[in-house]
Phi, psi and omega in degrees: 000132178280157181305315182297320180291322177303310177301320179294323172295317174301317180299316180296314180305307181300326173302326185274310190281339182286340177241076180286174185301330181273341188295323185231036181282160177058039179268007176095355184208148176275154179088358181301318179299311180298313180303312179301308182298320176299316180296313182302322184292336181270350181291136178283117184293326177300321178294315174311303184301311179304323181292334180296352183301318179227160177292318182294322179289327173297316181298317179299312175307310185294314180293323176298315185286331175298313180294322177299314182292318179304319180293345177273341179290145177298156188308319177276011180231011180288100185230121176301318183296316182295317181300310186294319178300312179305314175300314180293325175296315178298308179301318173303310181300323176297314179285342177274344186283127185301317183291315177290326178298317180293317183301316184257010178053042169300148178299136178273324179290136184297324182290319177291322176302314189288328176294316182293322189247028186294339182260358173295140181283142171290129176295124183267133174209185186300315182295317181287322179297316181295319179299315178296315182300322183281339185258340183275160175257002177277156177271118185238153175284152178304138174292136174254294180187161179293323180303323187259000182292132181248163173305318180300317178291317181300313181301325176294314175298321181291328179290318179294321177295326176299312180296320179295313181301319180298315175298326180271354182059054181219172172271144188298328176307329180286347181295336175303324180296324182287311193265333188297125184052028181257350185258000000 
């Protein structure tokens, strides 16, 4: 198998495993998980890596893909929170993956990794939101659900996550490791 074929298979695998059965359940419509997985598999990893050059280019890239993924969801399942969580889970797994890391020369040292990926968002769900809510000194709205999550509320939680991550000398995407199923 050629390197390019292998990476395509890894891409497909990450598209599937990053959005597991529990990641996007109860979103109001059937088929959301399959739609998300199919969409993630179509994302050009080179475009993702290029978007990582600056925080503003990454934010634009993430916002564009959030809107596109929402547009693929059925009418009764159009959830900004579900789309954003799926994308954040997927992009996290791409930067954590050894083969993509080698292909794109992602930093192997944790401190360098944290610097390079400090603006990647932590995937928000109940566990992560509660962890952030309980640890921050910022005033945040109470967490409701992924289904009702809006960009404005997400931005507040991501801002609080950034402060926590900075204090802990880590990238905020890594806070998922701390909070997931820990509450």
